[in-house]
C-alpha positions as CSV (number, residue, x, y, z in Angstrom):
1,M,0.0,0.0,0.0
2,L,2.5,2.6,1.2
3,R,5.2,1.4,-1.2
4,D,2.8,1.6,-4.1
5,A,1.6,5.1,-3.1
6,L,5.2,6.4,-2.9
7,A,6.1,4.7,-6.2
8,G,3.1,6.4,-7.8
9,A,4.3,9.7,-6.4
10,G,7.7,9.3,-8.0
11,Y,9.6,8.1,-4.9
12,P,9.9,11.4,-3.0
13,E,13.0,11.7,-1.0
14,R,11.3,13.4,2.0
15,V,7.9,12.2,3.4
16,L,5.8,13.8,6.0
17,V,3.2,11.8,8.1
18,A,0.2,13.6,9.5
19,C,-0.5,12.0,12.8
20,S,-3.1,12.7,15.4
21,G,-2.2,9.8,17.7
22,G,-5.3,7.9,16.7
23,P,-5.1,4.3,15.5
24,D,-5.3,5.1,11.7
25,S,-2.6,7.7,11.6
26,L,-0.4,6.0,14.2
27,A,-0.5,2.7,12.2
28,L,0.5,4.7,9.1
29,A,3.4,6.3,11.0
30,A,4.5,2.8,12.1
31,V,4.5,1.5,8.5
32,A,6.3,4.6,7.3
33,A,8.9,4.2,10.1
34,Y,9.8,0.8,8.6
35,F,11.0,2.6,5.4
36,A,12.6,5.3,7.5
37,R,14.7,2.7,9.2
38,R,15.7,1.1,5.9
39,G,16.4,4.5,4.4
40,H,15.0,3.7,1.0
41,V,11.9,2.5,-0.9
42,D,12.7,0.1,-3.7
43,G,16.2,1.5,-3.7
44,H,15.2,5.1,-3.8
45,P,16.4,7.1,-0.7
46,V,13.7,8.3,1.7
47,S,13.5,10.1,5.0
48,V,10.3,10.3,7.0
49,G,9.2,13.1,9.3
50,A,5.9,13.7,11.0
51,V,3.6,16.6,12.1
52,V,1.1,16.6,14.9
53,V,-1.6,19.3,14.6
54,D,-3.1,20.5,17.9
55,H,-6.5,22.0,17.1
56,Q,-6.9,23.2,20.7
57,L,-10.6,22.2,20.6
58,Q,-10.6,19.8,23.5
59,P,-9.3,19.9,27.1
60,G,-5.9,18.2,27.2
61,S,-5.2,18.4,23.5
62,G,-1.7,19.7,24.2
63,G,-0.9,16.7,26.3
64,V,-2.2,14.3,23.5
65,A,0.0,16.1,21.0
66,A,3.0,16.0,23.2
67,A,2.5,12.2,23.9
68,T,2.1,11.6,20.2
69,D,5.3,13.5,19.5
70,R,7.2,11.2,21.8
71,V,5.8,8.1,20.2
72,L,6.7,9.3,16.7
73,R,10.3,10.1,17.8
74,D,10.6,6.6,19.4
75,L,9.5,5.2,16.1
76,G,12.5,6.9,14.5
77,L,10.7,9.6,12.5
78,S,12.6,12.9,12.1
79,P,11.9,15.7,12.2
80,V,8.7,15.7,14.2
81,E,6.8,18.9,14.5
82,V,3.8,19.9,16.7
83,R,1.8,22.7,15.4
84,K,-1.0,24.5,17.2
85,V,-3.7,26.0,15.1
86,D,-6.6,28.3,15.7
87,V,-9.8,27.0,14.2
88,A,-11.7,30.0,13.0
89,S,-15.4,29.9,12.0
90,T,-15.7,29.8,8.2
91,G,-19.5,29.4,7.9
92,M,-18.9,25.9,6.6
93,G,-19.2,24.1,10.0
94,P,-16.6,23.1,12.7
95,E,-15.3,20.0,10.9
96,A,-14.6,21.9,7.7
97,A,-13.0,24.8,9.7
98,A,-10.7,22.3,11.5
99,R,-9.8,20.6,8.3
100,D,-8.9,23.8,6.6
101,A,-6.7,24.8,9.6
102,R,-5.1,21.4,9.7
103,H,-4.3,21.3,6.0
104,A,-2.8,24.8,6.1
105,A,-0.5,23.7,8.9
106,L,0.5,20.5,7.1
107,E,1.3,22.3,3.9
108,A,3.4,24.9,5.9
109,V,5.4,22.2,7.6
110,A,5.9,20.3,4.2
111,D,7.2,23.6,2.7
112,E,9.6,24.1,5.6
113,T,11.0,20.5,5.6
114,G,11.0,20.1,1.8
115,A,8.6,17.1,2.0
116,G,7.4,15.9,-1.4
117,V,4.3,14.2,0.0
118,I,2.1,14.3,3.1
119,L,0.6,11.0,4.2
120,L,-2.9,10.9,5.6
121,G,-4.4,8.0,7.5
122,H,-7.9,7.9,6.0
123,T,-9.3,4.3,5.7
124,L,-11.9,2.6,3.6
125,D,-14.3,3.2,6.5
126,D,-13.7,6.9,6.3
127,Q,-14.4,6.8,2.5
128,A,-17.7,4.9,3.0
129,E,-18.8,7.4,5.6
130,Q,-17.9,10.2,3.2
131,V,-20.1,8.7,0.5
132,L,-23.0,8.2,2.9
133,L,-22.8,11.8,4.1
134,G,-22.8,13.0,0.5
135,L,-25.9,10.9,-0.2
136,A,-27.7,12.3,2.8
137,R,-26.9,15.9,1.8
138,G,-28.0,15.4,-1.8
139,S,-24.6,16.2,-3.1
140,G,-23.3,15.9,-6.6
141,T,-20.8,13.6,-8.3
142,R,-17.7,15.3,-6.9
143,S,-18.8,14.9,-3.3
144,L,-20.0,11.3,-3.8
145,A,-16.6,10.5,-5.3
146,G,-15.2,10.8,-1.8
147,M,-11.6,11.3,-1.0
148,R,-8.9,10.9,-3.6
149,P,-6.0,8.5,-3.0
150,S,-3.8,11.4,-4.1
151,R,-4.3,15.1,-4.5
152,G,-1.4,17.4,-4.8
153,R,1.0,16.5,-2.1
154,L,-1.6,14.6,-0.1
155,L,-1.5,10.8,-0.2
156,R,-4.0,8.4,1.4
157,P,-2.3,5.0,1.1
158,F,-4.8,3.3,3.6
159,L,-8.0,3.9,1.6
160,G,-8.0,0.2,0.9
161,L,-7.8,-0.8,4.6
162,R,-10.6,-1.3,7.1
163,R,-10.3,0.5,10.4
164,G,-9.9,-2.8,12.2
165,D,-6.7,-3.4,10.2
166,T,-5.1,-0.2,11.6
167,L,-6.0,-1.3,15.1
168,E,-4.3,-4.6,14.4
169,I,-1.2,-2.9,13.2
170,C,-1.0,-0.8,16.3
171,E,-1.4,-3.9,18.5
172,V,1.3,-5.8,16.6
173,E,3.7,-2.8,16.9
174,G,2.9,-2.4,20.6
175,L,1.4,1.0,20.2
176,D,-1.3,2.5,22.4
177,P,-3.4,4.9,20.2
178,W,-5.4,7.8,21.4
179,H,-9.2,7.5,20.7
180,D,-10.7,10.9,19.9
181,P,-13.9,11.2,22.0
182,S,-15.4,13.4,19.2
183,N,-15.5,10.3,17.0
184,A,-18.3,8.9,19.2
185,D,-20.1,12.3,19.8
186,P,-23.6,12.1,18.4
187,A,-23.5,15.9,17.9
188,Y,-21.5,15.3,14.7
189,A,-23.1,13.8,11.6
190,R,-20.0,11.9,10.8
191,S,-19.8,10.4,14.3
192,R,-23.5,9.2,14.0
193,T,-22.7,7.8,10.6
194,R,-19.7,5.9,12.0
195,V,-21.3,4.6,15.2
196,E,-24.9,4.1,14.2
197,V,-25.6,4.2,10.5
198,L,-22.8,2.2,8.8
199,P,-23.0,-0.6,11.4
200,L,-26.8,-0.8,10.9
201,L,-26.4,-1.0,7.2
202,E,-23.9,-3.8,7.6
203,E,-26.3,-5.6,9.9
204,K,-29.4,-5.2,7.7
205,L,-27.8,-5.5,4.3
206,G,-25.0,-7.9,5.1
207,P,-21.2,-7.5,5.2
208,G,-19.5,-5.6,2.3
209,V,-21.5,-2.4,2.5
210,A,-18.5,-0.3,3.3
211,E,-16.5,-1.9,0.5
212,S,-19.3,-1.3,-2.0
213,L,-19.6,2.4,-1.0
214,A,-15.8,2.8,-1.4
215,R,-16.0,1.2,-4.8
216,T,-18.8,3.6,-5.8
217,A,-16.5,6.5,-4.8
218,A,-13.7,5.1,-7.0
219,I,-16.0,4.8,-10.0
220,L,-17.4,8.2,-9.5
221,Q,-14.0,9.7,-9.3
222,L,-13.4,8.8,-12.9
223,D,-16.7,10.3,-14.0
224,A,-16.1,13.5,-11.9
225,D,-12.6,13.9,-13.3
226,Y,-13.8,13.6,-16.9
227,L,-16.6,16.1,-16.4
228,A,-14.3,18.5,-14.6
229,D,-11.8,18.4,-17.5
230,V,-14.6,19.1,-20.0
231,A,-16.0,21.9,-17.9
232,N,-12.5,23.5,-17.5
233,D,-11.9,23.5,-21.2
234,T,-15.4,24.8,-21.9
235,F,-15.1,27.6,-19.4
236,A,-11.7,28.7,-20.7
237,R,-13.2,28.9,-24.2
238,L,-16.4,30.8,-23.3
239,R,-15.3,33.2,-20.5
240,E,-15.1,36.9,-21.3
241,Q,-13.6,39.2,-18.6
242,S,-14.0,42.9,-18.0
243,G,-12.4,44.1,-14.9
244,T,-13.8,42.1,-12.0
245,E,-16.7,40.7,-14.0
246,I,-16.9,37.5,-16.0
247,S,-19.6,36.9,-18.6
248,L,-20.7,33.8,-20.5
249,P,-22.6,33.9,-23.8
250,E,-26.1,32.5,-23.2
251,A,-26.5,30.8,-26.5
252,A,-23.4,28.7,-26.0
253,L,-24.5,27.9,-22.5
254,R,-27.9,26.7,-23.7
255,D,-26.2,24.3,-26.2
256,L,-24.1,22.6,-23.4
257,P,-25.2,19.3,-21.8
258,P,-26.7,20.2,-18.4
259,A,-23.9,18.3,-16.5
260,V,-21.4,20.6,-18.2
261,R,-23.5,23.8,-18.1
262,F,-24.0,23.7,-14.3
263,R,-20.3,23.1,-13.8
264,V,-19.3,26.0,-16.1
265,I,-21.7,28.3,-14.2
266,A,-20.1,27.2,-10.9
267,K,-16.6,27.9,-12.3
268,A,-17.6,31.4,-13.3
269,A,-18.8,32.1,-9.8
270,A,-15.6,30.7,-8.3
271,A,-13.5,32.8,-10.8
272,V,-14.9,36.0,-9.3
273,G,-14.4,34.9,-5.7
274,G,-17.5,32.8,-5.0
275,Q,-17.9,29.5,-3.1
276,Q,-19.4,26.3,-4.5
277,P,-23.1,27.0,-5.0
278,S,-25.8,24.6,-3.8
279,Y,-27.8,22.8,-6.4
280,Q,-30.7,25.0,-5.7
281,R,-28.6,28.2,-6.3
282,L,-27.2,26.7,-9.5
283,L,-30.8,26.0,-10.7
284,A,-31.7,29.6,-10.0
285,A,-28.7,31.0,-11.9
286,E,-29.3,28.6,-14.8
287,A,-33.0,29.6,-15.0
288,L,-31.9,33.1,-16.1
289,L,-31.1,31.6,-19.5
290,R,-34.9,31.2,-20.0
291,R,-35.8,34.7,-19.1
292,Q,-36.6,37.5,-21.5
293,G,-34.8,40.8,-21.4
294,S,-32.7,41.7,-18.4
295,A,-33.0,39.5,-15.3
296,G,-31.5,38.9,-11.9
297,P,-29.5,39.3,-9.9
298,V,-29.4,35.8,-8.4
299,E,-27.2,35.7,-5.4
300,L,-24.6,33.0,-5.1
301,P,-22.6,32.1,-2.0
302,G,-19.3,33.9,-1.4
303,G,-20.7,37.3,-2.4
304,V,-21.4,36.8,-6.1
305,S,-24.3,38.2,-8.1
306,V,-25.2,36.8,-11.5
307,Y,-27.6,38.4,-13.9
308,R,-28.7,38.3,-17.5
309,L,-27.9,41.0,-20.0
310,S,-30.1,40.8,-23.1
311,L,-28.8,41.3,-26.6
312,A,-30.7,44.6,-26.8
313,Q,-28.9,45.9,-23.7
314,L,-25.6,44.8,-25.1
315,L,-26.3,46.5,-28.4
316,A,-27.5,49.7,-26.8
317,G,-24.6,49.9,-24.4
318,G,-21.8,48.8,-26.6
319,Q,-22.5,49.8,-30.2
320,S,-20.4,52.5,-31.9
321,A,-22.1,55.9,-31.9
322,T,-20.9,56.6,-35.5
323,S,-21.0,53.2,-37.2
324,G,-23.8,51.5,-35.3
325,V,-21.7,48.3,-35.3
326,P,-22.4,46.1,-32.2
327,P,-19.5,45.2,-30.0
328,E,-17.5,42.1,-31.1
329,G,-19.1,38.9,-29.8
330,A,-22.5,40.5,-29.2
331,R,-24.6,37.9,-30.9
332,C,-26.8,37.0,-28.0
333,G,-27.4,37.8,-24.3
334,K,-24.9,37.0,-21.6
335,L,-24.8,35.8,-18.0
336,V,-22.7,38.2,-16.1
337,F,-21.0,37.3,-12.8
338,R,-20.1,40.2,-10.5
339,P,-18.4,40.1,-7.1
340,Q,-20.5,42.1,-4.6
341,K,-17.4,43.4,-3.0
342,P,-14.1,44.3,-4.8
343,P,-11.3,41.8,-4.2
344,R,-8.8,42.6,-1.5
345,K,-5.5,43.9,-2.7
């Protein structure tokens, strides 16, 4: 698993393990320590360090981080860094805020230590829970595709392992992992999914549900990647920019398959500083294409307004006073995306 992941990443010389002290990441650290002691992977030199992120969200979190630091050093990982982070409210929920703060700290340590990859200990169970949460929220393909085995510097070599496997690794290695109490806290949807929903599905539908959900994620990743590539190319071809505004020709948008059209609209919103719109907000923005005359604005998350400019408006506002020639490209109406606030300098 880890050997294959590092081979796929081009055998980076420096590797960083993200470790909370829990069984999954501690088992990953133990496996990585095997290669650290050997000093190579398939003959390619490698050194392995680690980082412990203290989110400071629970009493005693500093003590847990310090204990994990000692265990990682005893395993032979070097350097080992403990980073405290402040989890600020982002409007996306506490879990998302903690994840953003954690990833920022991991990337910073990777930059400082020259690490080519960051290893994360997510398992097949985590992947299955991710898919179930996406289904419950009515999310799209990208969300249902779950976590990628690799993304940028992030590698998840344990996505094929069950959580029980990581507990067994810790037992074999004589490690005593920390069990995060929030993982069993019913206040969190992910915890309820882990403790109640997935076990119930396994009981009622039979074993193999988690594996099937993870397999669904792997299949959908291929679909999501293909649609993302098509949408990227289409957006690059259609976008017109004037200052902080981006516009898209409505005739070309109407001709797109819906799966691509919605993604192009979302990309335009992101390009002017917006966040990923919900499906309902995307429907509202897309509905402007069926309006007559000027229409909107439709407000999208992240402070973005989208509205329709009709062909008549474009001709009236852009034609030459002397020649009466309409501006280049004015063959139809447009959807215009405008940030409500100017971008920070």
